[in-house]
C-alpha positions as CSV (number, residue, x, y, z in Angstrom):
1,X,82.8,-107.6,-146.5
2,X,86.2,-108.2,-145.0
3,X,88.9,-108.5,-147.6
4,X,91.6,-111.2,-147.6
5,X,94.4,-108.7,-147.9
6,X,95.2,-105.2,-146.4
7,X,97.6,-102.4,-146.2
8,X,100.1,-102.9,-143.4
9,X,103.5,-101.6,-142.3
10,X,106.1,-104.4,-141.7
11,X,109.6,-104.6,-140.2
12,X,111.8,-105.9,-143.0
13,X,115.1,-106.0,-141.2
14,X,116.9,-104.8,-138.1
15,X,117.7,-101.1,-138.4
16,X,116.4,-97.6,-138.4
17,X,113.1,-96.2,-139.5
18,X,114.0,-96.9,-143.1
19,X,113.4,-100.7,-142.6
20,X,109.7,-100.1,-142.2
21,X,107.9,-100.9,-145.4
22,X,104.2,-100.5,-146.4
23,X,102.7,-103.5,-148.1
24,X,99.4,-103.5,-150.0
25,X,98.8,-107.3,-149.9
26,X,99.4,-108.3,-146.3
27,X,97.0,-111.0,-145.1
28,X,94.1,-110.0,-142.9
29,X,94.0,-112.1,-139.7
30,X,91.8,-115.0,-140.8
31,X,91.5,-117.3,-137.9
32,X,90.1,-115.7,-134.8
33,X,90.3,-117.5,-131.5
34,X,87.0,-118.1,-129.6
35,X,87.6,-114.9,-127.5
36,X,89.0,-112.7,-130.3
37,X,87.6,-109.8,-132.1
38,X,88.7,-108.4,-135.4
39,X,89.0,-104.6,-135.5
40,X,89.0,-102.4,-138.6
41,X,91.6,-100.0,-137.5
42,X,91.0,-96.2,-137.6
43,X,94.2,-95.1,-135.8
44,X,97.2,-96.7,-134.1
45,X,99.4,-95.4,-131.3
46,X,103.2,-95.2,-131.6
47,X,105.2,-96.5,-128.7
48,X,108.9,-96.7,-127.8
49,X,108.5,-100.5,-127.8
50,X,107.7,-100.3,-131.6
51,X,111.1,-98.6,-132.2
52,X,112.9,-101.1,-130.1
53,X,111.2,-104.0,-132.0
54,X,112.1,-102.4,-135.3
55,X,115.8,-101.9,-134.2
56,X,116.0,-105.5,-133.2
57,X,114.5,-106.8,-136.4
58,X,111.6,-109.1,-137.5
59,X,112.9,-112.0,-135.5
60,X,112.3,-110.3,-132.2
61,X,108.5,-110.8,-132.2
62,X,106.4,-113.3,-134.1
63,X,104.4,-110.6,-135.8
64,X,106.5,-108.3,-138.1
65,X,103.7,-105.8,-138.1
66,X,104.3,-103.5,-135.1
67,X,101.8,-101.6,-133.0
68,X,100.4,-102.4,-129.6
69,X,97.3,-100.2,-129.5
70,X,94.5,-99.2,-131.9
71,X,91.1,-97.6,-132.2
72,X,88.4,-98.8,-134.6
73,X,85.3,-100.8,-135.0
74,X,84.7,-104.5,-134.4
75,X,83.9,-106.2,-137.7
76,X,84.2,-109.9,-136.8
77,X,83.9,-112.0,-133.6
78,X,85.1,-115.3,-132.3
79,X,82.7,-118.0,-131.1
80,X,82.6,-116.8,-127.5
81,X,82.0,-113.1,-128.3
82,X,78.5,-111.8,-128.1
83,X,77.4,-110.8,-131.7
84,X,76.1,-107.5,-130.3
85,X,79.7,-106.4,-130.2
86,X,79.8,-106.2,-134.0
87,X,80.1,-102.6,-135.0
88,X,81.2,-101.5,-131.6
89,X,83.6,-98.5,-131.5
90,X,86.6,-99.6,-129.3
91,X,90.1,-98.8,-128.2
92,X,92.2,-101.9,-127.8
93,X,95.5,-103.2,-126.5
94,X,97.0,-105.6,-129.0
95,X,99.8,-108.1,-129.2
96,X,101.3,-106.4,-132.2
97,X,99.8,-105.8,-135.6
98,X,98.1,-102.4,-135.2
99,X,100.1,-100.7,-138.0
100,X,97.5,-102.2,-140.4
101,X,93.9,-101.9,-141.6
102,X,92.8,-104.8,-139.5
103,X,94.1,-106.2,-136.2
104,X,92.8,-109.0,-133.9
105,X,92.9,-109.0,-130.1
106,X,91.2,-110.6,-127.1
107,X,87.7,-109.3,-126.7
108,X,88.4,-108.3,-123.0
109,X,91.2,-106.0,-124.1
110,X,88.9,-104.0,-126.4
111,X,87.3,-101.2,-124.3
112,X,84.5,-98.8,-125.4
113,X,85.7,-95.7,-127.3
114,X,85.2,-92.9,-124.6
115,X,82.5,-90.4,-125.2
116,X,83.9,-87.1,-126.5
117,X,87.1,-88.6,-127.9
118,X,87.8,-89.2,-131.6
119,X,89.7,-92.1,-133.2
120,X,93.1,-90.4,-132.9
121,X,92.6,-89.6,-129.2
122,X,91.3,-93.1,-128.5
123,X,94.3,-94.8,-130.1
124,X,96.6,-92.8,-127.7
125,X,95.1,-94.4,-124.6
126,X,95.4,-98.2,-124.3
127,X,99.1,-98.8,-123.9
128,X,99.6,-95.9,-121.5
129,X,96.5,-96.8,-119.4
130,X,97.5,-100.5,-119.1
131,X,101.1,-99.6,-118.4
132,X,100.2,-97.1,-115.7
133,X,97.8,-99.5,-114.0
134,X,100.1,-102.5,-114.3
135,X,103.1,-100.8,-112.8
136,X,101.5,-98.7,-110.1
137,X,98.7,-101.0,-108.9
138,X,99.8,-104.5,-109.8
139,X,103.6,-104.3,-109.4
140,X,104.1,-101.5,-106.9
141,X,100.8,-102.1,-105.0
142,X,100.1,-98.4,-104.7
143,X,97.9,-97.6,-101.7
144,X,95.3,-94.7,-101.5
145,X,96.9,-91.3,-100.9
146,X,100.5,-92.5,-101.7
147,X,102.7,-90.2,-103.9
148,X,104.2,-90.9,-107.3
149,X,107.2,-89.7,-109.2
150,X,107.2,-90.2,-113.0
151,X,110.4,-89.9,-115.0
152,X,109.5,-88.6,-118.4
153,X,106.3,-86.8,-117.4
154,X,105.8,-85.4,-120.9
155,X,106.0,-88.8,-122.6
156,X,103.0,-90.6,-124.0
157,X,102.8,-92.8,-120.9
158,X,103.7,-90.0,-118.6
159,X,101.0,-87.6,-119.7
160,X,98.3,-90.2,-119.2
161,X,99.8,-91.5,-115.9
162,X,99.9,-88.0,-114.4
163,X,96.2,-87.5,-115.1
164,X,95.1,-91.0,-114.1
165,X,96.9,-90.9,-110.8
166,X,95.7,-87.4,-110.0
167,X,92.1,-88.4,-110.8
168,X,92.4,-91.1,-108.2
169,X,93.7,-88.7,-105.6
170,X,97.4,-89.4,-105.7
171,X,99.9,-86.4,-105.5
172,X,102.1,-86.7,-108.5
173,X,105.6,-85.4,-109.2
174,X,107.5,-85.7,-112.5
175,X,110.8,-85.1,-114.3
176,X,111.4,-83.8,-117.8
177,X,114.4,-82.6,-119.7
178,X,113.3,-79.2,-121.0
179,X,111.5,-76.2,-119.7
180,X,108.7,-76.8,-122.3
181,X,108.2,-80.4,-121.2
182,X,108.2,-79.4,-117.5
183,X,105.6,-76.8,-118.1
184,X,103.5,-79.4,-120.0
185,X,103.7,-81.8,-117.0
186,X,102.7,-79.0,-114.6
187,X,99.6,-78.2,-116.7
188,X,98.5,-81.8,-116.4
189,X,98.4,-81.5,-112.6
190,X,101.8,-82.3,-111.2
191,X,102.6,-80.9,-107.8
192,X,106.1,-80.1,-109.0
193,X,108.3,-81.1,-112.0
194,X,112.1,-81.4,-111.9
195,X,114.9,-81.4,-114.3
196,X,116.2,-85.0,-114.3
197,X,119.7,-83.8,-115.0
198,X,119.8,-81.8,-111.7
199,X,122.7,-83.2,-109.7
200,X,120.5,-82.6,-106.5
201,X,117.4,-84.2,-108.0
202,X,116.8,-86.3,-104.8
203,X,117.2,-83.3,-102.6
204,X,114.7,-81.3,-104.7
205,X,112.2,-84.1,-104.5
206,X,112.6,-84.5,-100.7
207,X,112.2,-80.8,-100.2
208,X,109.0,-80.7,-102.2
209,X,107.6,-83.6,-100.1
210,X,108.4,-82.1,-96.8
211,X,111.6,-84.4,-96.5
212,X,109.4,-87.5,-96.6
213,X,110.2,-88.6,-100.2
214,X,107.9,-90.3,-102.7
215,X,106.2,-93.7,-102.4
216,X,106.3,-95.0,-106.0
217,X,108.6,-94.1,-108.8
218,X,108.0,-95.0,-112.5
219,X,111.4,-95.2,-114.2
220,X,111.4,-94.9,-118.0
221,X,115.2,-94.5,-118.2
222,X,116.5,-98.0,-117.7
223,X,117.7,-97.1,-114.2
224,X,119.8,-94.1,-115.3
225,X,118.7,-92.3,-112.1
226,X,118.7,-95.3,-109.7
227,X,120.9,-93.7,-107.0
228,X,118.9,-90.5,-107.0
229,X,115.6,-92.5,-107.1
230,X,116.6,-94.5,-104.0
231,X,117.6,-91.3,-102.2
232,X,114.2,-89.7,-103.1
233,X,112.1,-92.6,-101.8
234,X,110.0,-92.6,-98.7
235,X,110.5,-95.5,-96.3
236,X,109.2,-98.7,-97.9
237,X,109.1,-97.0,-101.3
238,X,109.0,-98.9,-104.6
239,X,110.5,-98.4,-108.0
240,X,109.2,-99.9,-111.2
241,X,111.4,-100.0,-114.3
242,X,109.8,-99.7,-117.7
243,X,112.8,-100.2,-119.9
244,X,115.5,-102.9,-119.9
245,X,117.9,-100.6,-121.7
246,X,118.8,-103.1,-124.3
247,X,119.8,-105.6,-121.7
248,X,121.9,-103.4,-119.5
249,X,122.9,-104.3,-115.9
250,X,121.5,-102.2,-113.0
251,X,124.0,-100.9,-110.5
252,X,122.2,-100.5,-107.3
253,X,123.6,-98.8,-104.2
254,X,122.7,-101.5,-101.7
255,X,123.1,-99.5,-98.5
256,X,120.6,-96.9,-99.8
257,X,118.2,-99.7,-100.9
258,X,118.3,-101.3,-97.5
259,X,118.2,-98.1,-95.5
260,X,114.9,-97.2,-97.3
261,X,113.5,-100.8,-97.1
262,X,112.9,-100.2,-100.8
263,X,111.8,-102.6,-103.5
264,X,112.7,-102.5,-107.2
265,X,110.5,-104.3,-109.7
266,X,109.8,-104.3,-113.4
267,X,108.1,-106.4,-116.1
268,X,107.3,-106.5,-119.8
269,X,103.6,-105.7,-120.4
270,X,103.5,-107.4,-123.8
271,X,104.6,-110.8,-122.4
272,X,102.4,-110.6,-119.3
273,X,99.9,-113.5,-119.2
274,X,96.5,-112.8,-120.8
275,X,94.6,-113.5,-117.6
276,X,96.5,-110.6,-115.9
277,X,95.9,-108.3,-118.8
278,X,92.2,-109.2,-118.6
279,X,92.1,-108.3,-114.9
280,X,93.8,-105.0,-115.6
281,X,91.2,-104.3,-118.3
282,X,88.4,-105.0,-115.8
283,X,89.9,-102.6,-113.4
284,X,90.3,-99.9,-116.1
285,X,86.7,-100.4,-117.2
286,X,85.4,-100.0,-113.6
287,X,87.8,-97.2,-112.3
288,X,89.1,-95.3,-115.3
289,X,86.7,-95.5,-118.2
290,X,84.2,-93.1,-116.6
291,X,87.1,-90.5,-116.3
292,X,88.2,-90.7,-120.0
293,X,87.3,-87.6,-122.0
294,X,86.9,-85.5,-118.8
295,X,89.5,-85.9,-116.1
296,X,91.8,-87.8,-118.5
297,X,92.4,-86.6,-122.0
298,X,95.4,-87.6,-124.2
299,X,97.7,-85.0,-125.5
300,X,98.5,-85.6,-129.2
301,X,101.9,-84.5,-130.3
302,X,101.6,-85.3,-134.0
303,X,99.7,-87.5,-136.4
304,X,101.0,-89.3,-139.5
305,X,99.5,-91.4,-142.3
306,X,100.1,-95.1,-142.2
307,X,102.5,-94.7,-145.1
308,X,104.5,-92.2,-143.0
309,X,105.3,-94.7,-140.2
310,X,109.0,-94.2,-140.7
311,X,108.6,-90.5,-140.1
312,X,106.6,-91.2,-137.0
313,X,109.4,-93.4,-135.7
314,X,112.0,-90.7,-136.5
315,X,109.9,-88.2,-134.4
316,X,109.7,-90.7,-131.5
317,X,113.4,-91.2,-131.5
318,X,114.2,-87.5,-131.3
319,X,112.5,-87.5,-127.9
320,X,111.2,-84.0,-128.7
321,X,107.6,-85.0,-128.6
322,X,105.2,-84.1,-125.9
323,X,102.4,-86.7,-125.5
324,X,101.5,-89.3,-128.0
325,X,102.4,-89.8,-131.7
326,X,99.6,-91.5,-133.6
327,X,99.1,-93.1,-137.1
328,X,96.0,-92.3,-139.1
329,X,95.1,-95.6,-140.7
330,X,91.6,-94.8,-142.0
331,X,90.6,-91.5,-143.4
């Protein structure tokens, strides 16, 4: 029987990790839309977005419970959901609310838990997979055989993106800030990994690509390397920005942009229309799900109990982690 109330972590004010508070009596989502499923959460992934949402305060998003991905079992279904999905073990992209015992999401965004992966590993996948597909194949229109550069190759998104793109046959390069992180990205299959603080970063990338440059760059740094990125691009290359940097302006060297016939794009996944998220989910089911647990396996940095969400955020904000940080919600 589904209870009326649950344990959940909420954002109580704008601030540091200390503003996260565990509640024992938070309402369970009671009104499911016709295409919604209710998931009993086993684990929830931690993302940089969660920290940004917390820093901005509860007014930033309609749901004060953070968390954009979860693993668990479907325990209730909306009117349009086939009842055979009850009890299904899933990994899901959510619109917030995953730092809790129960979370609701659109049925199309709940994918099967991959064979060979546990709840913790499953919870580390959805946000990174959707982000990778959205940016490389929707926004940058990556073509077969094109090359990729990922800033932050040892991050939660980076570690999945490297494996996903390599599994699809794309040569992948990355940057990372320490020797340990660069070694981790190399082990995941990168052709080469560079120090993003190298003043000749673009020259290093062009040398590694036979002076051609890379076709697609995923920038997690709010444009901190934009001049180097443009210099490292192949003709007709594209750059996708993951972070808005708190609303910062992007200073772009226009001569370099125009000389490369380059394109710069970016979007927020969370506010992307549901129809597009569903289309991405369909692509992931068809192209990526068969690779999960074999060619693509999440690297887990650390796990924390739900009550330790503040500690998980502190770990995230040190930027010392390699791979994903995950909350154990059940068990």
